[in-house]
C-alpha positions in Angstrom: 42.7 -96.4 158.6 44.3 -99.6 159.8 46.6 -99.3 162.9 50.2 -99.5 161.9 53.1 -100.6 164.1 56.8 -99.6 163.8 59.3 -102.4 163.8 60.9 -101.6 167.1 63.8 -104.0 166.6 65.2 -101.3 164.2 64.6 -98.6 166.9 65.7 -100.1 170.2 66.8 -96.7 171.5 63.1 -95.6 171.6 62.2 -97.9 174.4 61.4 -96.5 177.9 62.7 -93.1 179.1 61.3 -90.0 180.8 58.0 -88.4 179.9 59.8 -85.8 177.8 61.6 -88.6 175.9 58.4 -90.5 175.5 56.8 -87.4 173.9 59.7 -87.2 171.5 59.2 -90.9 170.8 55.6 -90.4 169.9 56.5 -87.5 167.6 59.1 -89.6 165.9 56.8 -92.6 165.4 54.1 -90.4 163.9 56.6 -88.9 161.5 58.0 -92.3 160.6 54.6 -93.7 160.0 53.7 -90.8 157.7 56.9 -91.0 155.7 56.8 -94.8 155.3 53.0 -95.3 155.1 53.1 -97.5 151.9 55.8 -99.7 153.3 54.2 -100.2 156.6 50.7 -100.7 155.1 52.1 -103.4 152.8 53.9 -105.1 155.8 50.8 -104.9 157.9 48.6 -106.4 155.1 51.1 -109.3 154.6 51.1 -109.9 158.4 47.3 -110.0 158.4 47.2 -112.5 155.6 49.8 -114.7 157.4 47.8 -114.6 160.6 44.3 -114.6 159.2 43.0 -117.7 161.1 44.6 -116.6 164.4 43.1 -113.1 164.1 39.7 -114.4 163.2 39.7 -116.7 166.2 40.8 -113.9 168.5 38.1 -111.5 167.1 35.5 -114.2 167.5 36.5 -114.9 171.1 36.6 -111.2 171.9 33.1 -110.6 170.4 31.8 -113.7 172.3 33.1 -112.4 175.6 31.9 -108.9 175.1 28.7 -109.5 173.0 26.4 -107.3 175.1 28.9 -104.4 175.2 29.5 -104.5 171.4 25.7 -104.8 170.8 24.9 -101.8 172.9 27.6 -99.7 171.4 26.6 -100.6 167.8 22.9 -100.0 168.6 23.6 -96.5 170.1 25.8 -95.6 167.2 23.1 -96.7 164.7 20.4 -94.7 166.5 22.7 -91.6 166.5 23.6 -91.9 162.8 20.6 -93.7 161.4 19.8 -91.4 158.4 23.5 -91.1 157.5 24.0 -94.9 157.6 20.9 -95.7 155.6 21.9 -93.2 152.9 25.4 -94.7 152.7 24.1 -98.3 152.5 21.7 -97.3 149.7 24.4 -95.5 147.8 26.9 -98.4 148.3 24.2 -101.0 147.2 23.5 -99.0 144.0 27.2 -98.6 143.1 28.1 -102.3 143.9 24.8 -104.0 143.0 26.3 -107.2 141.5 28.8 -107.6 144.4 26.1 -107.1 147.1 23.7 -109.5 145.4 26.4 -112.1 145.0 27.4 -111.8 148.7 23.7 -112.1 149.8 23.2 -115.1 147.5 26.3 -116.9 148.9 25.2 -116.2 152.5 21.7 -117.4 151.8 22.9 -120.7 150.2 25.3 -121.3 153.0 22.7 -120.7 155.7 19.5 -121.6 153.9 18.0 -124.1 156.5 18.7 -121.7 159.4 17.2 -118.7 157.6 14.1 -120.5 156.6 13.6 -121.9 160.2 14.1 -118.5 161.8 11.7 -116.9 159.2 9.0 -119.4 159.9 9.3 -119.0 163.7 9.2 -115.2 163.3 6.1 -115.3 161.0 4.3 -117.6 163.4 5.1 -115.3 166.4 4.2 -112.1 164.5 1.4 -113.2 162.1 -0.6 -110.0 162.3 2.4 -107.7 162.1 3.7 -109.5 159.0 0.3 -109.4 157.3 -0.1 -105.7 157.9 3.4 -105.0 156.6 2.8 -107.1 153.5 -0.5 -105.4 152.8 1.0 -101.9 153.3 3.8 -102.8 150.9 1.4 -104.2 148.3 -0.9 -101.1 148.5 2.1 -98.7 148.1 3.6 -100.6 145.2 0.5 -102.3 143.6 1.1 -101.1 140.0 4.8 -102.0 140.0 4.1 -105.5 141.4 1.3 -106.2 139.0 3.5 -105.1 136.1 6.4 -107.3 137.2 4.0 -110.3 137.6 2.6 -109.7 134.1 6.1 -109.5 132.5 7.2 -112.7 134.4 4.1 -114.6 133.3 4.5 -113.5 129.6 8.2 -114.6 129.6 7.5 -117.9 131.5 4.1 -118.8 129.9 4.8 -122.5 129.4 6.4 -122.9 132.8 3.6 -121.1 134.6 0.9 -123.0 132.7 2.5 -126.3 133.7 2.9 -125.2 137.3 -0.8 -124.1 137.5 -1.9 -127.4 135.9 0.1 -129.5 138.3 -1.2 -127.5 141.3 -4.8 -127.8 140.1 -4.5 -131.6 139.6 -3.0 -132.1 143.0 -5.7 -130.0 144.8 -8.6 -130.6 142.5 -11.1 -131.8 145.1 -10.0 -129.3 147.7 -10.4 -126.4 145.3 -13.8 -127.6 144.2 -15.0 -127.9 147.8 -13.6 -124.4 148.6 -15.3 -122.8 145.5 -18.6 -124.5 146.3 -18.5 -123.3 150.0 -17.5 -119.8 149.0 -20.2 -119.6 146.3 -22.8 -120.7 148.7 -21.7 -118.2 151.4 -21.5 -115.3 148.9 -24.3 -116.1 146.5 -25.9 -112.7 146.4 -22.6 -110.8 146.2 -21.4 -113.0 143.3 -24.7 -112.5 141.4 -24.4 -108.7 141.7 -20.8 -108.8 140.5 -21.6 -111.0 137.6 -24.5 -108.8 136.6 -22.4 -105.6 136.8 -19.6 -107.3 134.8 -22.0 -108.4 132.1 -23.5 -104.9 131.8 -20.1 -103.3 131.6 -18.9 -105.7 128.9 -22.1 -106.3 127.0 -20.7 -104.9 123.7 -17.5 -106.9 123.9 -19.4 -110.1 124.7 -21.8 -109.5 121.7 -18.9 -108.9 119.4 -17.1 -112.1 120.7 -20.2 -114.2 120.3 -20.7 -113.0 116.7 -17.1 -113.7 115.8 -17.0 -117.2 117.4 -20.6 -118.3 116.7 -19.9 -121.7 115.3 -17.4 -122.6 118.0 -19.8 -121.6 120.8 -22.7 -123.5 119.3 -20.5 -126.6 119.0 -19.5 -126.3 122.7 -23.1 -125.8 123.8 -24.2 -128.9 121.7 -21.4 -131.0 123.3 -22.4 -129.9 126.8 -26.1 -130.7 126.0 -25.2 -134.1 124.6 -23.1 -134.9 127.7 -26.0 -133.9 130.0 -28.5 -136.1 128.1 -26.1 -139.0 128.1 -25.8 -138.7 131.9 -29.6 -139.0 132.3 -30.7 -135.3 132.5 -33.6 -133.7 130.6 -34.9 -130.2 130.2 -38.1 -129.5 132.2 -40.1 -126.4 133.2 -39.6 -125.4 136.8 -43.1 -124.9 138.4 -41.9 -122.1 140.6 -39.6 -120.0 138.4 -41.4 -121.1 135.1 -37.9 -121.5 133.6 -36.3 -124.4 131.8 -33.9 -126.4 134.0 -32.0 -129.6 133.8 -33.6 -132.5 135.8 -32.2 -135.9 136.4 -34.6 -138.6 135.2 -32.3 -141.5 134.9 -30.2 -143.1 132.1 -32.0 -144.9 129.4 -31.7 -148.7 129.6 
């Protein structure tokens, strides 16, 4: 409850006196505050509004001069009432979800550059810790995250497609080099995975091929014609005894 003060100019006779009289004064003030709570609360609220800037400056100065003291006190209180505070914060956030989100959004927009800089510095200094925390969160919420991503992609299909296309065009050579290096380093592993996948989806592949036979044949013919136009021909490999494409040069 906010601390209320009695307008002493109306009660000058209460000033000073013996300990007994002071005790009587305190009793009277408590009774007066109780009987006139609404009146005093309204007066105090109006006074706060009129002196808002002054109070804010004083509180800021007080905190600045006693920062360590306040920090230690808040930390000890939090440690002593951790579960209670977390439960209250969770309950409050659920009841006032829109209000909390709006406040966080305003704070982020007002301090965006500072927040991003601090986050970047923290991540650089705690790289392993952040990676472990991120992985633990993903493992614990994998199905929920995948479902959310799927819903987002479905509802933003055109936007995502354009974004992926732009990224691919901007990093085309880099991605090609990465895939080439990765495929070379994991050749056997990729071959095993491909074989296992083909075996597991053999029936589906067969049904798809039968359904899109003409389309697939046209694609194969187009690829073959492109290879021939580029100067490649089919030859039997002497080692594997299989047909392979060999560059023989373009026709004059």
